[in-house]
Backbone as CSV, one residue per row, in Angstrom:
resi,resn,N_x,N_y,N_z,CA_x,CA_y,CA_z,C_x,C_y,C_z
1,MET,9.035,-13.207,-17.587,7.699,-12.889,-18.057,6.635,-13.425,-17.110
2,GLY,6.998,-14.406,-16.299,6.037,-14.936,-15.346,5.584,-13.906,-14.332
3,PHE,6.480,-12.938,-14.025,6.112,-11.868,-13.103,4.930,-11.089,-13.650
4,TRP,4.949,-10.780,-14.941,3.867,-9.986,-15.543,2.571,-10.774,-15.595
5,TYR,2.661,-12.081,-15.793,1.459,-12.910,-15.793,0.855,-12.984,-14.390
6,LEU,1.704,-13.079,-13.376,1.200,-13.080,-12.006,0.622,-11.719,-11.632
7,LEU,1.230,-10.638,-12.136,0.680,-9.313,-11.901,-0.685,-9.175,-12.562
8,LEU,-0.830,-9.712,-13.770,-2.120,-9.707,-14.455,-3.150,-10.509,-13.665
9,LEU,-2.731,-11.626,-13.091,-3.628,-12.425,-12.258,-4.063,-11.644,-11.020
10,LEU,-3.139,-10.960,-10.378,-3.470,-10.173,-9.197,-4.436,-9.041,-9.542
11,ILE,-4.200,-8.360,-10.648,-5.100,-7.291,-11.082,-6.485,-7.860,-11.377
12,GLY,-6.542,-9.014,-12.022,-7.815,-9.648,-12.319,-8.589,-10.015,-11.077
13,VAL,-7.902,-10.532,-10.068,-8.567,-10.902,-8.822,-9.105,-9.660,-8.127
14,VAL,-8.308,-8.581,-8.105,-8.755,-7.348,-7.452,-9.973,-6.766,-8.163
15,VAL,-9.937,-6.725,-9.495,-11.067,-6.179,-10.255,-12.307,-7.039,-10.069
16,PHE,-12.129,-8.352,-10.012,-13.255,-9.252,-9.800,-13.871,-9.038,-8.423
17,ILE,-13.029,-8.869,-7.412,-13.536,-8.619,-6.066,-14.279,-7.289,-5.996
18,VAL,-13.775,-6.277,-6.698,-14.474,-4.989,-6.757,-15.860,-5.180,-7.367
19,GLY,-15.964,-5.997,-8.408,-17.261,-6.283,-9.016,-18.209,-6.986,-8.065
20,VAL,-17.685,-7.925,-7.289,-18.522,-8.640,-6.318,-19.009,-7.687,-5.231
21,ILE,-18.132,-6.802,-4.793,-18.531,-5.825,-3.773,-19.596,-4.883,-4.322
22,LYS,-19.464,-4.492,-5.588,-20.474,-3.612,-6.186,-21.828,-4.306,-6.287
23,ILE,-21.837,-5.598,-6.534,-23.103,-6.339,-6.595,-23.789,-6.294,-5.237
24,LYS,-23.017,-6.495,-4.177,-23.608,-6.552,-2.837,-24.062,-5.195,-2.325
25,THR,-23.412,-4.105,-2.784,-23.747,-2.793,-2.233,-24.699,-1.995,-3.119
26,ALA,-24.433,-1.934,-4.427,-25.199,-1.027,-5.285,-26.115,-1.752,-6.259
27,GLY,-26.267,-3.023,-6.151,-27.075,-3.752,-7.118,-26.204,-4.303,-8.232
28,GLY,-26.807,-5.051,-9.131,-26.032,-5.742,-10.141,-25.805,-4.992,-11.430
29,GLY,-26.411,-3.830,-11.610,-26.321,-3.138,-12.887,-24.942,-2.661,-13.264
30,LYS,-24.205,-2.112,-12.303,-22.898,-1.556,-12.604,-21.761,-2.537,-12.334
31,ALA,-22.067,-3.727,-11.923,-21.035,-4.688,-11.563,-20.676,-5.619,-12.709
32,PHE,-21.368,-5.532,-13.812,-21.135,-6.470,-14.912,-19.753,-6.281,-15.523
33,ILE,-19.349,-5.059,-15.773,-18.072,-4.793,-16.445,-16.883,-5.229,-15.590
34,PRO,-16.807,-4.898,-14.304,-15.671,-5.392,-13.516,-15.632,-6.914,-13.395
35,LEU,-16.797,-7.547,-13.311,-16.808,-9.011,-13.222,-16.269,-9.649,-14.490
36,VAL,-16.695,-9.159,-15.646,-16.238,-9.729,-16.912,-14.754,-9.428,-17.131
37,THR,-14.344,-8.183,-16.855,-12.948,-7.813,-17.035,-12.041,-8.619,-16.114
38,GLY,-12.422,-8.753,-14.866,-11.638,-9.559,-13.935,-11.566,-11.016,-14.355
39,GLY,-12.688,-11.549,-14.814,-12.694,-12.933,-15.291,-11.814,-13.151,-16.497
40,VAL,-11.811,-12.193,-17.414,-10.956,-12.299,-18.607,-9.484,-12.211,-18.211
41,PHE,-9.145,-11.301,-17.314,-7.757,-11.179,-16.859,-7.293,-12.461,-16.171
42,ILE,-8.143,-13.030,-15.330,-7.786,-14.260,-14.620,-7.600,-15.405,-15.609
43,ALA,-8.530,-15.556,-16.548,-8.436,-16.643,-17.525,-7.200,-16.488,-18.411
44,LEU,-6.925,-15.266,-18.835,-5.761,-15.024,-19.690,-4.470,-15.308,-18.945
45,SER,-4.360,-14.880,-17.716,-3.121,-15.109,-16.978,-2.917,-16.589,-16.663
46,VAL,-3.995,-17.296,-16.340,-3.861,-18.735,-16.081,-3.458,-19.453,-17.364
47,PHE,-4.022,-19.055,-18.502,-3.627,-19.655,-19.777,-2.166,-19.376,-20.084
48,LEU,-1.726,-18.145,-19.867,-0.345,-17.792,-20.186,0.649,-18.449,-19.241
49,LEU,0.238,-18.807,-18.039,1.127,-19.485,-17.100,1.250,-20.986,-17.380
50,THR,0.401,-21.540,-18.224,0.480,-22.963,-18.518,1.658,-23.251,-19.440
51,PRO,2.216,-24.444,-19.325,3.311,-24.809,-20.221,2.826,-24.890,-21.676
52,ASN,3.675,-24.549,-22.599,3.423,-24.598,-24.037,2.349,-23.622,-24.503
53,SER,2.028,-22.617,-23.715,1.043,-21.633,-24.169,1.587,-20.817,-25.339
54,SER,2.910,-20.610,-25.372,3.490,-19.857,-26.490,3.352,-20.635,-27.798
55,GLU,3.439,-21.957,-27.739,3.259,-22.765,-28.943,1.813,-22.718,-29.423
56,ILE,0.865,-22.727,-28.513,-0.547,-22.649,-28.878,-0.844,-21.317,-29.542
57,ILE,-0.311,-20.233,-28.985,-0.518,-18.903,-29.573,0.129,-18.824,-30.953
58,ALA,1.330,-19.406,-31.104,1.996,-19.390,-32.409,1.197,-20.173,-33.436
59,ASN,0.589,-21.285,-33.030,-0.237,-22.056,-33.966,-1.511,-21.304,-34.337
60,LEU,-2.099,-20.598,-33.380,-3.312,-19.840,-33.675,-3.027,-18.677,-34.626
61,LEU,-1.870,-18.068,-34.506,-1.515,-16.936,-35.341,-0.765,-17.328,-36.618
62,ASN,-0.579,-18.645,-36.808,0.114,-19.181,-37.982,1.527,-18.633,-38.116
63,LEU,2.268,-18.627,-37.012,3.658,-18.167,-37.036,4.619,-19.307,-37.191
């Protein structure tokens, strides 16, 4: 499952970079969505790669 988390991290970094490039070329109006989406993907993948993340999710979902 770590492969999928690393793939999610890679996708997040690429989307974030696309957002940064859009800010520099076309202004900041259309770059908000890629920046937020990339940031969420990066944060989620880093959280899922941490030890005991499955226990934290199970506690949050009351499983």
